[in-house]
C-alpha positions as CSV (number, residue, x, y, z in Angstrom):
1,M,55.2,85.9,-10.7
2,P,56.2,88.4,-13.4
3,G,58.4,91.2,-12.4
4,T,59.9,89.3,-9.4
5,K,63.7,88.7,-9.4
6,F,65.2,86.4,-6.9
7,K,68.7,86.9,-5.3
8,I,68.6,83.5,-3.6
9,Q,71.1,81.0,-4.5
10,N,69.6,77.5,-4.7
11,P,71.2,75.4,-2.0
12,K,72.9,72.4,-3.7
13,F,71.5,69.9,-1.3
14,K,69.5,66.8,-1.9
15,T,66.5,66.1,0.3
16,Q,66.1,63.1,2.5
17,N,63.3,60.6,1.9
18,D,61.2,62.0,4.8
19,G,61.4,65.4,3.3
20,L,62.1,67.2,6.6
21,F,65.7,68.1,6.3
22,L,67.9,69.4,3.6
23,Y,70.6,66.7,3.1
24,F,74.0,68.0,4.1
25,R,76.9,66.7,6.2
26,V,77.0,68.3,9.7
27,R,80.6,68.9,10.6
28,M,82.6,70.3,13.5
29,I,85.8,72.3,13.0
30,A,88.9,70.1,13.1
31,G,91.4,70.8,15.9
32,A,94.2,71.4,13.4
33,S,92.1,74.1,11.7
34,I,91.5,75.8,15.1
35,Q,95.2,75.8,15.8
36,Q,95.9,77.2,12.3
37,V,93.4,80.1,12.8
38,I,94.9,80.9,16.3
39,S,98.5,80.8,15.0
40,R,97.7,82.9,12.0
41,S,95.7,85.6,13.9
42,D,97.6,88.7,14.8
43,I,96.0,90.0,18.0
44,T,96.9,93.7,17.3
45,E,95.6,93.5,13.8
46,V,92.3,91.9,14.9
47,I,91.7,94.2,17.9
48,G,92.7,97.1,15.8
49,Q,89.6,96.5,13.7
50,F,87.5,97.4,16.7
51,I,89.4,100.0,18.7
52,K,92.3,102.4,18.2
53,L,95.6,101.0,19.7
54,R,98.6,103.2,20.6
55,R,102.1,101.7,20.9
56,R,103.8,101.9,24.3
57,G,107.2,100.2,24.2
58,T,106.7,96.7,22.9
59,N,103.0,96.6,23.9
60,Y,99.9,98.5,22.8
61,I,97.4,100.4,25.0
62,A,93.8,101.7,24.5
63,N,90.7,102.8,26.3
64,C,89.0,99.5,27.2
65,P,86.1,98.6,24.9
66,F,84.4,96.6,27.8
67,H,83.9,99.5,30.3
68,N,83.9,103.2,30.3
69,E,87.2,104.9,31.2
70,K,89.1,108.1,30.4
71,T,92.6,106.8,31.1
72,P,93.8,103.7,29.0
73,S,94.1,100.5,31.1
74,F,93.6,98.1,28.2
75,N,96.9,96.4,27.2
76,V,97.8,94.2,24.3
77,N,101.0,92.2,24.1
78,P,101.6,91.1,20.5
79,A,104.5,88.8,21.3
80,K,102.4,86.7,23.7
81,G,99.2,87.2,21.8
82,I,97.2,88.3,24.8
83,Y,95.2,91.3,26.0
84,K,94.4,92.4,29.6
85,C,92.4,95.3,31.0
86,F,93.7,96.3,34.4
87,G,90.5,98.3,35.0
88,C,87.7,95.8,34.6
89,G,89.8,92.6,34.7
90,K,88.9,91.1,31.3
91,G,91.7,89.4,29.4
92,G,92.6,86.5,27.2
93,D,93.8,85.8,23.7
94,V,92.5,86.8,20.2
95,V,89.7,84.3,20.2
96,S,88.4,85.3,23.6
97,F,88.5,89.0,22.5
98,I,86.2,88.2,19.6
99,E,84.0,86.1,21.9
100,E,83.7,88.9,24.4
101,Y,83.4,91.8,22.0
102,E,81.0,90.3,19.5
103,K,79.3,88.1,22.1
104,F,80.1,85.0,20.0
105,S,80.5,81.4,21.0
106,F,84.0,79.9,20.6
107,T,83.1,78.2,17.3
108,E,81.6,81.5,16.0
109,A,84.7,83.3,16.9
110,I,86.9,80.8,15.1
111,R,84.7,81.1,12.0
112,W,84.9,84.9,12.2
113,L,88.7,84.8,12.3
114,A,88.9,82.2,9.6
115,K,86.8,84.4,7.3
116,F,88.9,87.5,8.2
117,Y,92.2,85.7,7.3
118,Q,90.6,83.8,4.4
119,I,91.5,80.4,5.9
120,E,89.6,77.4,4.7
121,L,88.5,75.4,7.7
122,Q,88.8,71.6,7.7
123,E,85.9,70.0,9.4
124,T,85.1,66.6,10.8
125,E,81.8,64.8,11.1
126,S,80.1,65.0,14.5
127,S,78.2,62.5,16.6
128,D,74.9,61.2,15.3
129,A,72.9,63.0,18.0
130,Y,74.7,66.3,17.4
131,K,74.4,65.8,13.6
132,Q,70.7,65.3,13.8
133,Q,70.2,68.4,15.9
134,Q,72.4,70.5,13.6
135,Q,70.6,69.1,10.5
136,I,67.3,70.4,11.9
137,E,68.7,73.8,12.9
138,E,70.7,74.4,9.7
139,S,67.8,73.3,7.5
140,L,65.6,75.9,9.3
141,R,68.2,78.6,8.9
142,I,68.5,77.9,5.1
143,V,64.8,78.0,4.5
144,N,64.4,81.1,6.7
145,E,67.1,82.9,4.6
146,F,65.3,81.9,1.5
147,A,62.0,83.2,2.8
148,A,63.5,86.5,4.0
149,S,65.1,87.1,0.6
150,Y,61.9,86.2,-1.1
151,F,59.8,88.6,1.0
152,E,62.4,91.4,0.5
153,N,62.3,90.9,-3.3
154,I,58.5,91.0,-3.3
155,L,58.6,94.3,-1.4
156,H,61.0,95.9,-3.8
157,Q,60.3,94.2,-7.1
158,D,56.6,93.2,-7.3
159,E,53.9,95.8,-8.0
160,E,51.7,94.5,-5.2
161,G,54.6,94.5,-2.8
162,K,55.7,98.0,-3.7
163,I,52.2,99.5,-3.5
164,I,50.7,97.6,-0.5
165,G,53.8,96.7,1.6
166,G,55.9,99.6,0.6
167,G,52.9,102.0,1.1
168,Y,52.5,100.7,4.7
169,F,56.2,101.3,5.6
170,K,56.1,104.7,3.9
171,E,53.1,105.6,5.9
172,R,55.0,104.6,9.1
173,G,57.7,107.0,8.0
174,F,60.4,104.3,7.5
175,R,63.2,105.3,5.2
176,E,64.7,103.0,2.6
177,E,68.0,102.5,4.6
178,I,66.1,101.4,7.7
179,I,63.9,99.0,5.7
180,Q,67.1,97.4,4.4
181,K,68.8,97.4,7.8
182,F,66.0,95.2,9.3
183,R,65.3,93.4,6.0
184,L,61.6,94.1,6.0
185,G,59.4,92.4,3.4
186,Y,56.0,91.6,2.2
187,C,54.1,88.4,1.5
188,L,51.7,88.5,-1.5
189,D,48.0,88.3,-0.7
190,Q,47.7,85.0,-2.6
191,W,47.0,81.5,-1.3
192,D,50.1,79.8,-2.4
193,A,52.5,82.2,-4.1
194,F,55.3,81.7,-1.5
195,T,54.6,77.9,-1.2
196,N,55.0,77.4,-5.0
197,A,58.2,79.4,-5.1
198,A,59.7,77.4,-2.2
199,L,58.6,74.1,-3.6
200,A,60.1,75.1,-7.0
201,K,63.4,75.6,-5.3
202,G,63.4,72.1,-3.8
203,Y,62.3,72.8,-0.2
204,Q,60.0,70.1,1.1
205,P,56.6,70.8,2.6
206,E,57.6,69.2,5.9
207,L,60.4,71.6,6.4
208,L,58.3,74.6,5.4
209,L,55.6,73.5,7.9
210,R,58.1,73.2,10.7
211,A,59.4,76.7,10.0
212,G,55.8,78.0,10.1
213,L,56.1,79.4,6.6
214,I,53.2,77.4,5.2
215,K,50.1,75.6,6.6
216,S,48.2,72.5,5.4
217,R,44.5,71.8,5.2
218,D,42.8,68.9,3.5
219,G,46.1,67.9,1.8
220,R,46.6,71.4,0.4
221,H,49.5,73.7,1.3
222,Y,49.0,77.4,1.5
223,D,51.0,80.5,2.7
224,T,50.9,81.4,6.4
225,Y,51.6,85.1,6.0
226,R,49.6,86.1,2.9
227,G,48.8,89.7,2.7
228,R,51.2,90.7,5.6
229,V,54.3,92.8,6.0
230,M,57.2,90.8,7.2
231,F,59.7,91.4,10.1
232,P,62.5,88.9,10.1
233,V,63.8,88.0,13.5
234,F,67.6,87.7,13.9
235,S,69.7,85.8,16.3
236,A,72.5,87.6,18.2
237,T,74.9,86.7,15.4
238,G,72.7,87.8,12.5
239,R,71.1,84.5,11.4
240,I,67.3,84.6,10.7
241,V,65.5,82.4,13.2
242,G,61.9,83.4,12.4
243,F,59.4,86.0,11.4
244,G,56.8,88.4,12.8
245,A,54.0,89.4,10.3
246,R,51.4,92.1,10.5
247,I,48.2,92.0,8.6
248,L,47.2,95.0,6.6
249,K,43.6,94.3,5.9
250,K,40.9,95.0,8.5
251,T,39.4,91.7,9.5
252,E,37.8,90.2,12.6
253,H,38.8,86.6,11.7
254,A,42.6,87.0,11.6
255,P,45.0,88.1,14.3
256,K,46.8,91.4,13.8
257,Y,50.2,89.8,14.3
258,L,51.5,86.3,13.6
259,N,54.8,84.9,14.8
260,T,56.8,81.9,13.9
261,P,55.7,78.9,16.0
262,E,58.3,77.5,18.4
263,N,60.8,75.2,16.9
264,E,64.5,74.3,17.3
265,L,65.5,77.8,16.3
266,Y,62.7,80.1,17.3
267,I,62.3,79.9,21.1
268,K,60.4,83.0,22.1
269,S,61.7,83.1,25.7
270,K,65.3,83.4,24.3
271,I,64.7,86.0,21.6
272,L,64.7,89.8,21.6
273,Y,63.8,91.6,18.4
274,G,66.4,94.0,17.3
275,L,69.2,92.6,19.4
276,Y,71.5,91.9,16.4
277,Q,71.1,95.5,15.1
278,S,71.4,97.1,18.6
279,R,74.0,95.1,20.5
280,Q,77.0,97.4,19.8
281,S,75.0,100.5,20.8
282,I,73.7,98.8,24.0
283,H,77.2,97.9,25.0
284,K,78.6,101.3,24.2
285,S,75.9,103.3,26.0
286,D,75.7,100.8,28.8
287,E,71.9,100.9,28.8
288,C,69.2,98.8,27.1
289,L,65.8,100.2,26.3
290,L,63.1,97.6,26.2
291,V,59.9,98.1,24.2
292,E,57.1,95.9,23.2
293,G,56.7,96.1,19.4
294,Y,58.8,95.6,16.2
295,T,57.9,99.1,14.9
296,D,59.0,100.7,18.1
297,V,62.5,99.3,17.7
298,I,62.6,100.3,14.0
299,S,61.3,103.9,14.7
300,L,63.9,104.4,17.5
301,H,66.7,103.2,15.3
302,Q,65.6,105.6,12.5
303,A,65.7,108.4,15.0
304,G,69.2,107.6,16.0
305,I,68.3,105.8,19.3
306,S,69.7,102.4,18.6
307,N,70.2,100.8,22.1
308,V,66.7,99.2,22.0
309,V,65.2,95.8,21.8
310,A,61.6,94.4,21.9
311,S,60.3,91.5,24.0
312,S,57.4,91.0,21.5
313,G,54.7,91.1,24.0
314,T,56.1,88.6,26.5
315,S,57.1,89.3,30.1
316,L,60.9,89.2,30.6
317,T,62.4,85.7,30.8
318,E,65.8,84.4,32.1
319,G,66.9,83.8,28.6
320,Q,66.1,87.3,27.5
321,L,67.8,88.8,30.6
322,K,70.9,86.8,29.9
323,L,71.1,88.3,26.3
324,I,70.7,91.8,27.7
325,G,73.1,91.2,30.6
326,N,75.9,90.2,28.2
327,L,75.8,93.8,27.0
328,S,74.6,95.9,29.9
329,K,73.2,95.6,33.4
330,N,71.2,98.9,33.0
331,L,67.7,98.2,31.8
332,T,65.0,100.8,31.1
333,I,61.6,99.5,30.2
334,L,59.1,101.7,28.2
335,Y,55.4,101.1,28.6
336,D,52.3,102.7,27.1
337,G,49.9,104.7,29.3
338,D,47.7,101.8,30.5
339,A,49.3,101.0,33.8
340,A,46.8,98.2,34.6
341,G,47.7,96.4,31.4
342,I,51.4,96.0,32.2
343,K,51.1,94.0,35.4
344,A,51.8,90.7,33.7
345,A,55.0,92.3,32.1
346,L,56.3,93.2,35.6
347,R,56.6,89.5,36.6
348,G,60.0,89.2,35.0
349,L,61.5,92.1,36.9
350,D,62.2,90.1,40.1
351,M,64.6,88.0,38.1
352,A,66.3,91.2,36.8
353,L,66.8,92.5,40.3
354,A,68.1,89.2,41.5
355,D,70.6,89.2,38.6
356,S,71.9,92.6,39.7
357,F,70.2,94.6,37.0
358,N,69.5,98.3,37.6
359,V,65.9,98.4,36.4
360,K,64.0,101.6,35.6
361,L,60.5,102.0,34.2
362,V,59.1,104.8,32.0
363,L,55.3,105.2,31.6
364,L,54.5,107.0,28.4
365,P,51.5,109.4,28.1
366,E,48.2,107.7,27.8
367,G,47.4,106.5,24.3
368,E,51.0,106.7,23.2
369,D,53.5,104.0,22.4
370,P,57.2,104.7,21.7
371,D,56.7,104.8,18.0
372,S,53.7,107.3,18.1
373,F,55.3,109.4,20.8
374,L,58.5,109.7,18.8
375,Q,56.7,110.5,15.5
376,K,54.8,113.3,17.2
377,N,57.6,114.8,19.3
378,G,60.9,114.0,17.7
379,A,64.0,112.3,19.1
380,T,65.2,115.1,21.4
381,V,61.9,115.4,23.3
382,F,61.6,111.6,23.4
383,E,65.1,111.3,25.0
384,D,64.4,114.1,27.5
385,Y,61.1,112.5,28.5
386,I,62.9,109.2,29.1
387,R,65.5,110.8,31.3
388,Q,63.0,112.8,33.4
389,N,60.4,110.0,33.9
390,K,62.4,107.0,34.9
391,R,60.9,105.3,38.0
392,D,62.1,102.5,40.2
393,V,60.5,99.1,40.2
394,I,59.2,99.0,43.8
395,G,57.4,102.3,43.6
396,F,55.9,101.4,40.3
397,R,54.7,98.0,41.5
398,L,53.1,99.6,44.6
399,E,51.2,102.1,42.4
400,V,49.9,99.4,40.1
401,G,49.1,97.0,42.9
402,M,47.3,99.5,45.1
403,Q,44.9,100.4,42.3
404,E,43.7,96.8,42.2
405,V,43.7,96.0,46.0
406,G,41.1,98.5,47.1
407,N,39.6,97.3,50.4
408,D,40.2,93.5,49.7
409,P,42.3,92.2,52.6
410,V,43.2,89.0,50.6
411,K,44.5,90.9,47.6
412,K,46.4,93.2,50.0
413,S,48.1,90.3,51.7
414,K,49.1,88.9,48.4
415,L,50.5,92.3,47.3
416,V,52.5,92.7,50.6
417,N,54.1,89.3,50.0
418,E,54.9,90.2,46.4
419,I,56.5,93.5,47.4
420,A,58.5,91.8,50.2
421,E,59.8,89.2,47.7
422,T,60.8,91.9,45.2
423,I,62.6,93.9,47.9
424,S,64.4,90.8,49.1
425,K,66.2,90.6,45.7
426,I,68.1,93.8,46.7
427,S,70.2,91.9,49.2
428,K,73.8,93.0,48.6
429,A,75.6,94.6,51.5
430,E,76.3,97.8,49.6
431,D,72.6,98.1,48.8
432,F,71.5,98.0,52.4
433,S,70.4,101.6,52.6
434,L,68.4,101.2,49.4
435,Q,66.7,98.2,50.7
436,Q,65.8,100.0,53.9
437,H,64.4,102.9,51.9
438,Y,62.1,100.6,50.0
439,I,60.9,98.9,53.2
440,R,60.0,102.2,54.8
441,Q,58.3,103.5,51.6
442,S,56.4,100.2,51.1
443,A,55.3,99.9,54.7
444,L,53.9,103.5,54.6
445,Q,52.0,103.0,51.4
446,L,50.7,99.6,52.4
447,D,49.8,100.9,55.8
448,I,51.5,98.0,57.7
449,E,54.1,97.7,60.4
450,E,57.6,98.3,59.2
451,E,59.0,95.6,61.5
452,G,56.6,93.0,60.0
453,L,57.7,93.8,56.5
454,I,61.4,93.5,57.5
455,H,60.7,90.0,58.9
456,L,59.0,89.0,55.7
457,V,61.8,90.4,53.5
458,N,64.4,88.6,55.6
459,K,62.4,85.3,55.3
460,H,62.6,85.6,51.5
461,I,66.3,86.4,51.7
462,R,66.9,83.3,53.8
463,D,64.9,81.1,51.5
464,H,66.8,82.4,48.5
465,A,70.1,81.9,50.2
466,T,69.3,78.3,51.1
467,Q,68.3,77.6,47.5
468,L,71.5,79.3,46.2
469,Q,73.7,77.3,48.6
470,R,72.2,74.0,47.5
471,S,72.7,75.0,43.9
472,R,76.3,75.9,44.5
473,E,77.0,72.6,46.3
474,R,75.6,70.7,43.4
475,E,77.7,72.7,40.9
476,K,80.8,72.2,43.1
477,A,80.2,68.5,43.3
478,A,79.8,68.3,39.5
479,Q,83.1,70.3,39.0
480,T,85.0,68.2,41.4
481,E,83.9,65.0,39.6
482,A,84.9,66.5,36.2
483,L,88.5,67.4,37.3
484,P,91.4,65.2,38.3
485,E,91.4,64.4,42.0
486,D,94.5,66.6,42.8
487,I,92.9,69.7,41.3
488,V,90.5,71.7,43.5
489,P,88.1,73.9,41.4
490,A,87.6,77.5,42.4
491,T,84.4,79.3,41.4
492,A,84.0,82.9,40.4
493,E,81.7,83.4,43.4
494,S,84.2,82.2,45.9
495,P,86.4,84.8,47.7
496,E,89.4,82.8,46.9
497,A,88.9,83.2,43.2
498,T,88.3,86.9,43.2
499,I,90.8,88.5,40.8
500,D,93.4,90.8,42.2
501,S,92.2,90.6,45.8
502,F,95.6,90.0,47.4
503,Q,96.0,89.9,51.2
504,G,99.4,91.5,51.7
505,N,102.8,90.4,50.5
506,K,102.1,86.7,51.1
507,H,99.5,86.5,48.3
508,Q,101.5,88.8,46.0
509,E,104.4,86.3,46.3
510,E,102.1,83.4,45.5
511,W,101.0,85.1,42.3
512,Q,104.6,86.0,41.5
513,L,105.4,82.3,41.7
514,I,102.6,81.4,39.3
515,R,103.7,84.2,36.9
516,L,107.2,82.7,36.8
517,L,105.7,79.3,36.3
518,L,103.5,80.3,33.3
519,T,106.1,82.7,31.7
520,Y,109.4,80.7,32.2
521,G,108.3,77.2,33.1
522,D,110.1,75.6,30.2
523,K,113.3,77.6,30.6
524,P,116.5,75.9,31.9
525,F,117.3,76.3,35.5
526,G,119.4,74.6,38.1
527,E,120.0,70.9,38.5
528,A,116.4,69.9,38.0
529,G,116.6,71.1,34.4
530,T,113.8,73.7,34.1
531,V,112.1,76.4,36.1
532,A,108.9,74.4,36.4
533,E,110.7,71.2,37.6
534,T,112.7,73.2,40.1
535,I,109.5,74.9,41.5
536,F,107.6,71.6,41.9
537,D,110.7,69.9,43.3
538,R,111.4,72.6,46.0
539,I,107.9,73.9,46.8
540,D,104.9,71.9,48.2
541,M,101.9,73.4,46.5
542,D,99.8,72.9,49.6
543,I,101.6,75.9,51.0
544,L,99.7,78.1,48.6
545,E,96.8,79.9,50.3
546,E,95.3,81.5,47.2
547,A,92.9,78.8,45.9
548,L,93.1,80.0,42.3
549,A,96.9,80.1,42.4
550,K,97.0,76.6,43.7
551,R,94.6,75.4,41.1
552,I,96.7,76.9,38.2
553,A,99.8,75.3,39.6
554,L,98.2,71.9,40.0
555,E,96.6,72.1,36.6
556,F,100.1,73.0,35.1
557,Q,101.6,70.0,36.9
558,H,98.7,67.7,35.9
559,Y,99.1,68.7,32.2
560,R,102.8,67.9,32.3
561,T,102.1,64.5,33.9
562,T,99.4,63.7,31.3
563,H,101.0,65.0,28.1
564,G,104.7,64.7,28.9
565,V,105.2,68.4,28.0
566,F,104.6,71.7,29.6
567,P,101.4,73.6,28.7
568,D,102.2,76.7,26.6
569,Q,101.0,80.1,27.6
570,K,98.0,79.9,25.3
571,Y,96.6,77.0,27.2
572,F,95.9,79.3,30.1
573,S,95.3,82.6,28.2
574,N,92.5,80.8,26.3
575,H,91.3,78.6,29.2
576,A,87.6,77.7,29.2
577,D,87.3,79.0,32.8
578,K,86.8,82.8,32.4
579,V,88.2,83.6,35.9
580,L,91.3,81.6,35.3
581,R,91.8,82.9,31.8
582,E,91.6,86.5,32.8
583,K,93.9,86.0,35.8
584,A,96.4,84.2,33.6
585,A,96.3,87.0,31.0
586,G,97.0,89.6,33.7
587,L,100.0,87.5,35.0
588,L,101.4,87.1,31.5
589,M,100.9,90.7,30.5
590,D,104.4,92.3,30.8
591,T,103.8,96.0,31.8
592,A,107.1,96.5,33.7
593,E,109.2,97.2,30.6
594,P,112.2,99.5,31.4
595,S,112.4,102.9,29.7
596,P,114.5,102.9,26.6
597,N,116.3,106.0,27.9
598,W,118.3,103.8,30.3
599,M,120.1,102.2,27.3
600,E,119.8,104.9,24.6
601,L,120.7,107.9,26.8
602,Y,122.6,106.6,29.8
603,K,124.2,103.4,28.2
604,I,123.0,101.4,31.2
605,E,121.6,97.9,30.5
606,I,118.9,96.8,32.8
607,A,118.5,93.1,33.5
608,Y,114.9,92.5,32.4
609,G,112.6,89.7,31.3
610,E,114.4,86.5,30.1
611,K,117.8,88.0,31.0
612,N,116.7,88.3,34.6
613,Y,114.4,85.3,35.1
614,P,117.0,83.2,37.0
615,A,117.3,85.9,39.7
616,E,113.5,86.3,39.9
617,V,113.0,82.5,40.3
618,E,115.7,82.2,42.9
619,S,114.2,85.1,44.9
620,S,110.7,83.5,44.7
621,L,112.0,80.1,45.8
622,A,113.9,81.8,48.7
623,Y,110.7,83.5,49.7
624,F,108.8,80.3,50.1
625,E,111.7,78.6,51.9
626,L,111.7,81.6,54.2
627,R,108.0,81.2,54.8
628,T,108.7,77.5,55.8
629,I,111.7,78.4,57.9
630,R,109.7,81.0,59.9
631,K,106.8,78.5,60.4
632,L,109.3,76.0,61.8
633,L,110.9,78.7,64.0
634,Q,107.5,79.4,65.5
635,Q,106.8,75.8,66.1
636,N,110.2,75.2,67.6
637,L,109.7,78.1,70.1
638,G,106.6,76.4,71.3
639,Y,108.5,73.2,71.9
640,I,111.2,75.1,73.7
641,E,108.7,76.8,76.1
642,K,107.2,73.4,77.0
643,E,110.3,71.2,77.1
644,K,111.6,70.3,80.6
645,D,114.4,67.8,79.7
646,P,117.8,69.6,79.6
647,A,119.1,67.3,76.9
648,Q,116.1,67.7,74.6
649,L,116.1,71.5,75.3
650,A,119.7,71.7,74.1
651,L,118.8,70.0,70.9
652,L,115.9,72.3,70.3
653,M,118.1,75.3,71.0
654,K,120.6,74.1,68.5
655,A,117.9,73.5,65.9
656,H,116.6,77.0,66.5
657,Q,120.1,78.5,65.9
658,T,120.4,76.5,62.6
659,L,117.0,77.8,61.5
660,K,117.9,81.4,62.4
661,E,121.1,81.2,60.4
662,R,119.2,79.9,57.3
663,E,116.7,82.7,57.8
664,K,119.5,85.2,57.7
665,D,121.0,83.7,54.5
666,L,117.5,83.8,52.8
667,L,117.0,87.4,53.8
668,Q,120.0,88.3,51.6
669,V,118.1,86.9,48.6
670,V,114.5,88.0,49.0
671,I,113.1,91.3,50.3
672,V,110.3,90.7,52.8
673,K,107.8,93.5,53.4
């Protein structure tokens, strides 16, 4: 193909005999490399790449990047390598920050940090099953990248590509920078131009067929997307998983759009077009706009509206909602003017309501889609229209449903049940008035008794609660089996695991004990040798009422028993359990640093941190002993009231006096509120 220059680097891989996979060794990151990356990473340096940090004492503060706030509540402790937001509760170490901010997996976060610090990762071969799966997926990624670069080069370098493909994008009003941002391309209108280029680079037909890039008939291979403009589809981390392709010729025999067939990478129910390019904007604006087509997404981006993704014609799925929910719980769906044609798309909205999404719908003027409406009216009018025409899900479903029901009682009965099921998703206590509003509105429009609709809604709520309870019991049983017998798991849904929900001084003191354990556990203390050994020697962990506090203590103890050493702070600040990790980060974050004025101006040294930990530990131990003493006093008073034998009564009175004296001594050590 004269005039075409390729930027693709030929992968230096041999092909297997079956021709399906590129031959390469599938590896996992070695544990030593992971530790090297974590040790090398400076948390303030890394977080400073994303948000502006201000020094406060030995720590740093900033407005939290995970929720909107005017007063900084996001803290970074460089000495301990942890961050904690006391507004939204998120916290952890440098790896978990990259995971949370970039929405990466743990492995992706480690690779990002390794690249940032130019650390060469050592990798080990994985299991055969994992290796085979990764071979398939990585082979598809490599060939997809080759295809995307090929189609890009055709669009920019080949005469047909520039005239036909470039002409189409120019007609749509797409500027060069937006074409490059979405890596748009063109496939030549020839039978096997791409096929020959791919085969010449060493890619086997079986792999190209699996990726959907070529087809086969009568032993001959030919291009799937010939004569089409190409829209690469990205994963959330920027890897190309497939393509959408639009035909430019008018024909009755070919579909307008073609998409990559489902394979190990391209799973339509778990893909949103434009997510990679839009994720930061969605997170920052705390709203996701959902449209149907590729060009809608691109046009909105070009107009400066970048918090938008496309479902590519499918109704919403759980996988897509999870991708959106990682960034925002506010979802606004834009539809064209044909209300009857969107009924199928509404099916996924019950899942959104059940997953606590705030869902709004916007119906564009008849005959308009987001792209055309934007081109005619401009970004300002478009954004004003969206704000002024947002409608709630229930009212919209009623309107669409009533148009179809007419006088058919069977259809009406079905609609009533559908509406009741939708309303039942709004079942949180704080949304009670909203639920009642929808019940009254729906009963009025459906012309049915309000009481009957209430009963139907409650039935759906009970059915859902029963299913949820069974699911939680199964999860709890699985968690219990996976942990040592002496560690009781706490779930994020359970009241006991709710972060920062203390019930008075009792629970504050329990968390103070855990803070001392995590912060100073390996420090010398008393006859037992260390703080941790003293705590476990003098306090029975069954006395702890906070389930998560008890779990942390027991896991700390179990780690020592298993490994022979105490777990370091990073073990908990990078724990796999998000609830535990965020709680540990909050406990380890030192925000009570004394003002430097005490020493600099007044020459008064304040006992603080490691200088003061023995007194803090002694006070905490005294508190728990005091709790035990007071429990014994209460029990003893009960015995005294019931005892009739004078001799036994004297013994009980003597014991009571001894306990009271010990209580008095302890009160000198700990302040009880």
